[in-house]
N, C-alpha and C positions, 0 to 999 in steps of 0.2 A: 537959724539953723544950728549955730554953735550951742545955744541953750538947749535945744532939743537933743543934740548929740551928747551933751554933758549929762542930761537927764537920762538918756538911754544907757549911757555908760554906767552911771550910778545904779540904775535899776538892774543892769546885768551883774554888777558886783554884789549887790544885795542878794540877787537870785543865786549866784554862785555860793555866797556865804551861807545862805539858807539851806541849799542842797548839801553843802559839806558838813554843816553842823547838826542839822535836824536828824538825819538818819542814825548816826552813832548815838545821839542823845536819846532818841526813842528806843533804840535797841538796848542801850544800857539800862534805861528805866524798866523795860520789860524783863531783863535779866534780874534786876533787883526785886521786882514783884514776885517772880517765880521763886527766887532764892528765899524771900521772906515767907512765902507760903509753905515751902518745903520745910523750913525750920520751925515755923509756928505749929504746923500739923504734926510734928514729930516724925515725919517720914525719914528724916536723917537726924541722928543724935547731934546735940550741940558740940560734943567732944570732937566729932569729925567735921562739922560745918557750923561755925558760930553764926548767929543771926546778924543781918546787916547792921542793925542799930547798935548791937553790942560791939561789933567790930569797929564801927565808926567811933564809939566812945573809947575803945582800947587804943585805936590809932591816934586820936587826939591826945589822950593821956600820955602815950609814948613820945609824941612829938614835943609836947609842952612841959611834961614833968619827968620824962624818962631820958634815956640816952640814945634814942633812935636817931636824932639829928647828928650826934657825934659819930656814930657808926656810919651814917650816910655820907658825911663829909670825907671820911677815910676812903670809902668806896669810890666817891666821885674823883678824888685825887688820883687814885689808882687807874681809873678808867680814862681820865684826861691824859695822864702820863703815857699810858699805852696807846691812846689814840694819836698823840703827838709823834710817838716813835713809828707807829704804823703808817701814818700819813707821810712822814718824812722819808720813809723807805719806798712806799708804794708809788708815789707820784713820779719821782725820777725814773724808777724802774719801769713803770707803765709807759712813760714817754719813750724810753729806750726800746721797749718791745714793739710799740706802735710804729716807730720810725726806722727800725733796723730788722730786716728779715733774718739775718744771722742771729741776732739776740733773741728774736721771737722763737726761732727754731731751737735754740739752745736752752732757753729759760722756761718757756711755757709748760713743758711736761713736768718740770719740777714745781712750778707754781700750782699746777693742778694737783699733783701728788701730795702737796703739803696739806690739802684739805681733807685727805683721807685719815689723817692722824687726829684723833679726838683730843680736846683740850685736857680732859681728865688724865689721859695717858702722858701728855707732855709735861704736866705740872710737876710730878715727882722728879723728872729729869732736870727741869729748870732749877728746882730746889737743890739738887745734887751739884749742878754746874755752877750756879750763881750764889746759892745760899737762900736765906729767908729775908723777908722785908718787902719794901716797895718795889725794888727793881725786878725781881723774878715775876711778880704779879703783873707789873706793867708790861713786861716782855710777852707774857701770856696773852694779855689784852691786845697787844700789837699784832700778834699772830692771827687773832680772830678779825681784827680790823683790816689787816693787810689785803685779804683776798677780794672783798667786794670793791675796795677802792681801786686796786690795780685793774680789775676787770672792767670797771666803768671808765677808768681813765683811758685804757686801750680802746674801748668801744667808742668813746667820745672823739678821740683823735682820729681813728680810722673812718669815722662817719663824716668828717669834714668835707665840704664841697671841693673837689679837685680844681674846679674852675676858679674858685676864689683863691686857692693856694697858688695856682699858676699865674693868675693876674698879679698877685703880690710879688712873685719872683720876677716877673717881667718888669715891674716898676722898680726893681732893685732893692727890695726889702731883704735885709740880712737875716741870719739865723735867729738872733736875739729879738729883732723886731717882729719876725714871723711868730715866734713863741709868745711874746708878751702882748702884741696887739691883735693877733689873728687867732692863733691856735688856742691859747688859754681862754679868751673870752667866749669863743664859739663852743669849746668843749666843756666849759665850766658847769653848765646844768647837769651834764652826765657825771662829771667828777663829784659834784655836790650830792647827787643821788647815791653814789658809792659811799661818801662820807656819812650821809644820813644813816644808811644801813650799818656802816662800820661802828658809829658811835653807839648805836643800840646794842650791838654785839659786845662792845667793850664793857658794858655793865655786866653781861653774862660772864665774860672772861675774868673780871674782878672777883665775882662771887665764887666761881669755880676755883680760882687761885687760892682764895681764902679757905675754901673747904679743904684743900689738900695741903697748903703751905702755912695756914694760920694767918693771923693778922688782926686788925681792929675794926674791920668793916662789917657790912651787912652779911657777908658770907659766914663770918665767924659767929655773928649773932644768931643766924639760922641754925648753925651747928649746936649752939648751946640750947636754943629753944627746942630743937629736935630731941636732944638728950633728956630734956626735962618734960617732954610730951606737952609742951605749951602750945596747943593748937591755935588759940586765938592770937598768941604772940607771933606764931609763924605766919598767920594770915596778915597781921599788921605789917610785918616786915616785907611780905610779898607785895602788899599794896604800895609801900614806899618804892620798891624796885620797879613796879609798874609805872609809877609816877615819874621816876627818874628816866626810864626808857622813853616814855611819852614826851617828857620835856625836851630831851635831847633830840628826838625825832622832830618835834615841833619847831625848835629853834633853827635847825638846818633847813627844814621845809620853808620857814619864813624867809631865810636867806635866799633860797632858790626862787621864791616868788619875786623878791626884790630884784634879783638878777634878771629874771625873765621880763620884768616890767621895764627895766632899763634897756 
């Protein structure tokens, strides 16, 4: 029975992996085929849309022989710094809102209102208040990271089973024990979902910040390529941005699966 159960579990995992990998792979291949046909037939000029193979050559050349990796490292540091600030503020504030009705009533309207201010509009103010460099861009990233994390943190904590919480209190579990051994583990999947979305947005925040405040990352590179009408260079940089967002999403998703497995 144990061998049969293990075989069934392995088959289920393979089936899940197959269903999760095959659809995006097939869809991506279809997009590439259509893209290649459009460029080969001349339906769209190469100036506006380079051919997939030409773009692949340009991207590899930028990675191995150009400065794309150096620009990428700068953007990654900005995004990570902003994510750290955003997570450090959002988690305790989310816990406070979830556990205090007064704090929720006082803070939630302002948290919601903060999302009405576009990042492009905030960037010049941050440059005026803080100056230029890593810090204002990191703060801008933190503002974008903040909202999905705080929303998911509040949702995860408020969704906990009250019977489990009540039983823990009856057993004499204190505030710290409740937080560390019960609330945090049970709410962690929801919190990680917010972190996953926040990390993806942090890349956007870094690029927007560099557009407005300058810097040495991918946003600055895009600005230069736009001024030079370097279409294939723009596409190459956008491919790197997409890979960064996908990588950050995938890493947190992997952590989520490990947590759920435990």
